[in-house]
C-alpha positions as CSV (number, residue, x, y, z in Angstrom):
1,M,-22.0,-5.1,-6.2
2,D,-23.0,-1.2,-5.5
3,S,-20.9,1.6,-4.7
4,K,-22.3,1.0,-1.0
5,N,-20.8,-2.6,-0.4
6,K,-17.7,-1.7,-2.8
7,Q,-16.5,1.1,0.3
8,I,-14.3,-0.3,2.7
9,H,-15.3,1.6,5.9
10,Q,-13.1,2.1,9.2
11,D,-13.9,4.9,11.2
12,K,-12.1,4.8,14.2
13,P,-8.5,4.0,15.2
14,M,-8.2,-0.1,15.4
15,G,-5.6,-2.1,17.4
16,F,-3.8,-5.5,16.0
17,S,-6.2,-7.9,16.8
18,D,-9.5,-5.5,15.7
19,A,-8.0,-4.7,12.4
20,T,-7.1,-8.3,11.9
21,Q,-10.8,-8.7,12.8
22,F,-11.9,-6.1,10.3
23,W,-9.7,-7.1,7.2
24,N,-10.0,-10.7,7.9
25,E,-13.6,-10.6,7.5
26,R,-13.0,-8.8,4.2
27,F,-10.4,-11.1,2.8
28,D,-12.3,-14.3,3.8
29,K,-13.8,-14.9,0.4
30,E,-12.6,-16.9,-2.5
31,E,-11.6,-14.1,-4.5
32,F,-9.1,-11.8,-4.8
33,I,-11.2,-8.4,-3.9
34,F,-8.3,-6.3,-5.0
35,G,-8.0,-8.4,-7.5
36,T,-4.8,-10.1,-8.8
37,E,-3.2,-7.9,-11.2
38,P,-0.3,-5.2,-9.8
39,N,-1.5,-1.9,-9.0
40,E,-1.2,0.7,-12.2
41,Y,0.7,3.4,-10.6
42,L,3.0,0.9,-8.9
43,V,4.1,-0.6,-12.1
44,E,4.6,2.7,-13.9
45,Q,7.0,3.5,-11.5
46,S,8.7,0.8,-10.4
47,K,9.8,0.2,-14.6
48,Q,11.4,4.0,-13.6
49,Y,13.1,3.9,-10.7
50,L,13.4,-0.1,-9.6
51,K,15.4,-2.7,-10.6
52,P,16.1,-6.3,-10.2
53,G,17.7,-7.2,-7.1
54,D,16.1,-4.5,-5.3
55,R,15.2,-5.6,-1.0
56,V,11.6,-3.9,-1.8
57,L,9.3,-4.1,1.8
58,C,5.7,-3.8,0.9
59,I,3.5,-2.3,3.7
60,A,0.2,-4.1,3.8
61,D,0.4,-5.9,1.3
62,G,-3.0,-7.9,1.5
63,E,-3.4,-11.1,-0.8
64,G,-0.2,-10.4,-2.4
65,R,-0.8,-9.0,-6.1
66,N,1.8,-6.1,-5.9
67,G,4.5,-8.1,-3.5
68,V,4.2,-10.9,-6.1
69,W,4.6,-8.8,-9.4
70,L,7.4,-7.0,-7.7
71,A,9.0,-10.6,-6.7
72,K,8.6,-11.8,-10.4
73,Q,10.9,-8.8,-11.7
74,G,13.2,-10.5,-9.9
75,M,13.2,-8.0,-7.0
76,Q,13.8,-9.7,-2.9
77,V,10.1,-8.7,-1.6
78,V,9.5,-8.5,2.2
79,G,5.8,-7.6,3.2
80,F,3.5,-7.8,6.1
81,D,-0.4,-7.5,6.3
82,A,-2.4,-7.5,9.6
83,S,-4.8,-10.4,8.0
84,D,-3.6,-13.5,8.0
85,I,-6.5,-15.0,6.0
86,A,-5.0,-13.0,3.1
87,L,-1.4,-13.1,4.0
88,T,-2.7,-17.1,3.3
89,K,-4.2,-16.3,0.0
90,A,-1.1,-14.1,-0.4
91,K,1.5,-17.4,0.4
92,R,-0.6,-19.3,-2.3
93,F,-0.3,-16.8,-5.0
94,A,3.2,-16.3,-4.7
95,N,3.8,-20.1,-4.4
96,E,1.6,-20.1,-8.0
97,N,3.7,-17.9,-9.5
98,Q,6.9,-19.6,-8.8
99,V,8.3,-16.7,-6.9
100,D,9.6,-16.3,-3.2
101,V,8.1,-13.4,-0.5
102,E,8.7,-12.9,2.9
103,Y,5.6,-12.2,4.6
104,A,5.6,-11.9,8.2
105,F,1.9,-11.5,10.3
106,S,2.0,-7.9,11.4
107,D,0.7,-4.7,11.1
108,A,2.0,-0.5,10.9
109,D,3.1,-0.5,14.7
110,S,4.2,-3.6,15.3
111,Y,6.2,-4.3,12.5
112,A,10.3,-4.3,13.4
113,W,11.2,-1.9,10.3
114,P,15.2,-2.4,10.7
115,K,17.1,0.8,9.6
116,N,19.0,1.2,6.6
117,T,18.0,-1.7,5.4
118,Y,15.2,-1.3,1.9
119,D,15.4,-0.1,-1.5
120,A,12.2,0.8,-1.5
121,V,9.1,0.5,0.2
122,I,5.7,0.2,-1.3
123,G,2.7,2.3,0.1
124,I,-0.4,1.2,-1.8
125,F,-3.8,2.4,-0.4
126,I,-2.6,2.1,2.6
127,Q,-5.6,4.3,4.2
128,F,-6.5,2.3,7.3
129,A,-4.4,4.7,8.7
130,D,-5.3,7.3,11.1
131,P,-3.6,10.5,10.7
132,A,-0.9,9.7,14.0
133,M,-0.3,6.3,12.3
134,R,-0.1,8.0,8.8
135,E,2.9,9.9,10.8
136,R,4.5,7.2,11.6
137,I,4.3,5.1,8.9
138,F,6.1,8.0,7.0
139,Q,8.8,8.2,9.9
140,K,9.5,4.5,9.4
141,T,9.6,4.4,5.6
142,Y,12.2,7.1,6.0
143,E,14.1,4.8,8.4
144,T,14.2,1.7,7.2
145,L,15.0,3.3,3.6
146,K,18.5,2.9,2.5
147,P,19.9,6.6,1.6
148,G,18.8,7.1,-1.8
149,G,15.9,4.6,-0.8
150,I,12.2,5.3,-3.2
151,F,9.0,5.4,-1.7
152,I,5.9,5.0,-4.1
153,L,2.7,5.8,-2.0
154,Q,-1.1,5.4,-4.0
155,G,-4.2,6.7,-2.2
156,Y,-7.2,8.2,-2.9
157,T,-8.4,12.0,-2.3
158,P,-11.1,14.2,-0.7
159,K,-12.9,14.0,-4.3
160,Q,-13.0,10.3,-3.6
161,L,-16.2,10.3,-1.0
162,E,-17.8,12.0,-4.5
163,Y,-17.2,8.4,-6.3
164,K,-17.3,6.2,-3.6
165,T,-15.5,3.4,-5.9
166,G,-13.4,2.2,-2.6
167,G,-11.0,3.8,-0.1
168,P,-12.0,4.9,3.4
169,S,-15.4,6.6,4.0
170,L,-13.6,9.5,6.9
171,I,-12.0,12.5,4.9
172,E,-9.0,12.5,7.0
173,H,-7.9,9.0,5.8
174,L,-7.8,10.7,2.7
175,Y,-4.9,12.7,1.3
176,T,-4.4,15.5,-0.1
177,E,-0.9,16.8,-1.8
178,D,-0.1,19.9,0.7
179,L,-0.9,17.2,3.2
180,I,1.4,14.3,1.3
181,R,4.3,17.0,1.1
182,D,4.3,18.1,4.8
183,L,4.7,14.3,5.7
184,A,7.3,14.1,2.9
185,K,9.6,17.1,4.1
186,D,12.4,14.8,5.1
187,F,12.3,13.4,1.6
188,S,13.3,14.8,-1.9
189,I,9.8,14.4,-3.9
190,L,10.3,13.3,-7.4
191,E,6.7,13.1,-8.5
192,L,3.7,14.5,-6.5
193,C,0.3,14.2,-8.2
194,S,-3.4,14.0,-8.4
195,Y,-5.3,12.7,-10.7
196,E,-8.7,11.2,-11.9
197,K,-8.9,7.7,-13.3
198,V,-11.0,4.5,-13.9
199,L,-9.7,1.4,-11.9
200,S,-10.6,-1.9,-12.1
201,E,-8.8,-3.3,-9.5
202,G,-10.9,-6.2,-7.9
203,A,-14.7,-5.0,-5.9
204,R,-13.0,-2.9,-4.1
205,H,-11.7,-1.2,-6.3
206,E,-13.9,-0.3,-9.1
207,G,-14.9,2.8,-11.3
208,M,-13.7,6.4,-11.6
209,S,-11.8,7.2,-8.4
210,A,-10.0,10.1,-7.4
211,L,-6.1,9.4,-6.9
212,L,-2.9,10.7,-5.5
213,G,0.7,9.4,-6.5
214,L,4.0,9.9,-4.7
215,V,7.4,8.9,-5.3
216,A,9.8,10.2,-3.0
217,Q,13.5,9.7,-2.1
218,K,15.8,9.4,1.4
219,P,18.6,11.6,1.0
220,R,22.3,9.9,-0.2
221,S,23.6,12.0,2.5
């Protein structure tokens, strides 16, 4: 598959129904388009900051590779996604791995975001969000975390536009450290780094990639 076909293009804000159609077209395949292994950055940071029994929310968990992995580590996992096709695959994947994940058919704006509920919130390549939605996601994440809760985020930086090995085509959907630092101003930032690494996460994330990682904590008081 060439790089043009690997790249996910989303060039305008979408409502829930538009997002469902957009993502259903991409997830409507037998294979898992982002693979079945969990995101490497999530695995590394989870081992340091999360523990069995934690209640964890996965934003836009897609086909379930990250939520299922977290559940296999003994965590209580809730996830949502705007693609009902992806969620069908995710639920089947959870069953195959003999874990329970509570999935909801929702986008970021229609999800309930219960206050002070989760020990951790996970956002792995949630770069469907335009700047306004991204700000809302950070605000809602802050509200839904318990005091002391952890937010783990991974995304692409603008240099990813050169690699074209995954991610959105618009620079305003990509992350810089300054942008994320500003969005996370109410959190305590435990880690914020930009780096380059070869990814192998299904056909959609394959090859050298320009990445950003964030671990942030909601203050305990």
